[in-house]
N, C-alpha and C positions, 0 to 999 in steps of 0.2 A: 138097109143097109145102114142109114141113121140110127136106127133101133139099136141095131147090133154094136154099132159106134160106141152111142149110150151109155149100152148095158157094160160093153166092156171096160169104158172109160170109172164106169162106178165100179164095176169089179176090183180094178186095179186100186182105184182109192179106199173102197175097204181093206183093203191087204195090206198097205201102208204103215196100219198101227202095227200091225201085227211083227211087223221086219224090226221095229223099235228095239223092242228086248235082244233080239240078235244082236242090231249096229250098238247097240248099248254094250252088251257082252265084250263084242271086239275090241271098242276102245276102252273098257276099263281093265281087258286082259293087255291091250297095249300099253296104258298109262302103267298098272303095274309093272310088266317088264322093264320099261324103261325108271321106271323108279327103284326095282332090284338092282339094273346096271348102273346107276348114280351110287347107289350105297353101296355095293361092290366095291368100284371106282373110289369111293372116297375109302374104304376100309382096306381095303386090300392090295392096295396100286404096289403102295412101294414093297410091298412084301413079295411080288411078281417081278419088279422090276430090279431089286438089288438083294439076290438070294444069299449074297455074304457067305462065300465058302470059308474053312478056316484058315487063318491064317499059315502062310508055306514057308515062311522066313520068320527069324528072331533081330529085335535091333542089333544092328551093328555101327562101330565108326564109322565110318562110311555113308551113313546114311544123313540126310538134315531132317532137320524137324521146322516145320513153317510157323508160326501162329496165323491162322486165320481168321476172319472179323469175327466171326461169329462165335470165336473161342474155343473151337478145335486146334488138336495140333497132328498136324499131317504129315506122315513120312513120306520124304522123296530121295533118292538119290540123283546124282550129275553123274555122267560118265562125259570129260572132258575131252576136247579132241583141240589140240591147238592149232592145227589147217584148217578148223572146218570154217567154213563162209556162214553157217548157221549153226540156229542150235534147234530142236526139235522139240517141243513141247508135248509129250505124247501122254494123253489117257486112255485109260484102260476102258477094255467091256466089263460087262457087269458079274463075270465069273472069275476074274482074275488079279490076280494082285503081283506087287514086284517082284517076288520072288518067283512064279509060275513064267513071267516073261523077262527074265534076266535073259536071256541068251539072243532075243530078238533085241531086246535094245543094244546089248553089244554088236552085233551084226551091224546096228544100225551105224555104232562110233568106228569098225572098222571098216567104215563101205566110205567114211569122210564127213561124218555128221557129228557134232557135240549134243549130247542127250540128254534131258533133264527129264525126269518123270513121279508120278506121285500118286499115292493110295487114295484112294474117296474116302471121307469120313466113317469108320466101323469096318474100313479093309484093312488088310494088314495089321499093323501096328497105329496107325492112325486112329484117332479119340473119335467118340459122337456117336451120331446115327445116320445113315443114306439117305438123304433126302434130295428133292432137284436144288434146293435152297443152298442147302448142305456143300453139296457138288461144285456148284456154282462159285461160291467162297473158297471150295478148295483150290480151284483152279486160278482164281484170281490172285491165292498166296501167292503159289507157284508163278505165275508170271510177275508179280509183284518184287519178289525173290531175285527172279534174271533181271529185270530192268532197271531193280533201285541197289540189290548186295551187290550185285556180278555185272553190270555197266553192260549187259546187254541190248544194244541197239534193238528197237522194236521193230524195225525190218529186218531186223537178222534173227528173226523167232517164227518158227514156221511149226502151227500146231497139226497135231497128227490125232486125231481122234477114232479111236477104233470104235465098232458096235453101238453101248452105250455112251463111250467118251466121245460121240462124235455132237451130241446134246451140250455137256459143257467148252467145246471146243468152237463148235458154233456158237452158244450164248457171247464167249469171251472174242473171237472175232468179229462180231456183230456191234461190239462196245469200245474195243482198245486196236490200236494200231499192230498190226504183224505183216511178216513180210509173207505168210501163204497158211494155205489149210489144204490139209490130205487130211479125207473120210475115209475111211473104209468099213463096207457093212453099216453105213448110215440110213436113220428111217425119217420120215417127215416128221414121226412124231412118237411116242412111245406107246399112245392110247390107239394111233391107229394101225400099229404093228397087229395088233388083237382084232378093231371092231374094221376096219380097211376103210369106213367113211366116219368124217369128225361128227362122234355123234350127240357128245356132252359139253354142255359151256364153259370146261375148263378143259386142260391139257397137262402135258407133263412134258418137257423135253420139246419145246414145238419147233424144230429146224424149220420148217416150212414158211411158219412166221417171221422168221429171224434173216434168214440166208439172205434174203434182197439188201440187206442192212450190212452183208459181209462186203469189204474193200481189201480183198487180197485175191491174188489167181487161187484158184480150184484144182487139189487134183481128186476127182472122184475115181473110187478103187470098189467091186461089187461083183459076185458071182453069178451067175444067173440061176444057177440051182441053189441061190441061198432058200433053206429051209426056216431060218430064223428072223431073219428082215427079210420078205422078200424081195426081188431083184427092183420092180417094179419101184418099192420107195425110192432106192437110190439116184433110180433112171428121171425120176419125176424132182427128184430135190437137186439132182445136177441140170434141168430142163430150164427150173426157176430162177437157177440165179445167173444174173446178167452182166457178171465180168467174166474175166481171163477165165479159160478152163481145161482141164483135158478131164480123158476118162479111163481108164481101162478097166473093160467089161470081158469076165473069163466065163467061155462059155460049160466050161467044166467044174467050176469050183461052188462050194456050197458056203457057210460062214466062216468057217472054220478051219478051213484046208485049204486058202488060195496060196501058202508057201509051201505046201506040198506039191498043190498039183500046179502051180506053173510058177515055178522060182526066179526063172529067167526074165517072165515077162515081167514079175514081179519087179523086180531091182532095175530093170531097163525104165521101166516108168518112173519110177523115184528119181532114176539120175536125170534121163529127160525134166524132169520136171526141175531139179535142182540148176543142172544150166539154165533152163529158161529165167529162175529166179536171180539168178547169179546176174544173166546177161539187163535183169530192169533193175539193178540199185542204181540208185542214184549216184551218179561223180563223185568221189572223196567220202563214201559211206563208212565209218569205223568199220575195222572189223568185228567180227564177234568176239569176247571177252570171257572164254573159256579155260578160266584155272582150276586147277584142283580145290575141293572145298574146302 
C-alpha cells in the first residue's frame, strides 16, 4: 500500500509539468480575449451607444439654441403650460430626436406638464459629436437655461430619462437639486447591457454608481419583456436607490412599446407620481415659470 501511494505521488508529480502548457494556453487565451474586449470597447463603444439616425426635422423659429460648456450648440424645444406645477426636462433615447418624439412631448403638455426637451450633440440639428461627456454638457445647458433664463425653481423641474437618456438624467440629478426623477427603460451602465457583469476598469453612463447620490423622488418604469435593456437592470437600479421611490413594472411591455401596450397604466403612474411631488413641495414654493420662449 505504501509503495503504491509513493508511486502514485511520483506519477502525479511528473504529470504536473505536462499541464503547464495547457494552463498557459488557457491563461493567454483569457488575456487575449480580455485585451480584445478592452480594445473593442475603447474604439467602438460610442458607435454602438450612439447610432445617430438622420435628422427628422429642420430648424424652426420655435426652437432654442443652447450654448453648452463644451462649445456645442444644443437644439431644444420648450412646450409651455401656464397651469403646470412642474417642467419636465426630457432626455431622449439613442434612436430618437426631437422630431420623432414630438407627439409624446405634446401629450405631456396636454396632461398638465410644461416640457423642455433637447437633442444630444450630433442628433437632430445639435452640433458636435455624441459622447458621454458631451451628453452631460448638453443636459447641463438645458438645466441652466431653465433655472437661469426661465427662472424655474429647481424643485419644479422633473427629469425624465428614457433609455440612453437615463444616463444624463441620473448624472444631473446626482449633482443638482431637482424635484423628481423619472426613468424609463434605464440601465445600470451602458457596458453592462452587453457584458452583464462589470468587466472593464471603466464604464460609460454608470447609473448604478451615481443613483445613491440622487436626492429626489424616483419613478422607475420598465417592461419585463425589454429586449434592449433587460428588466433586471431597471429592477436592480430601483432597489439600489435609498430614497422615496415608486415603480411601474409592465408584464407585457418591451423597450419601445410601453405606451402602446399599457397607456392607461403608464399615465396613471405618471399622474400619481406628480401628485406625490405636489404634496411634497415646501410651503411657499414659487410656481414653475413657463412662459413661451
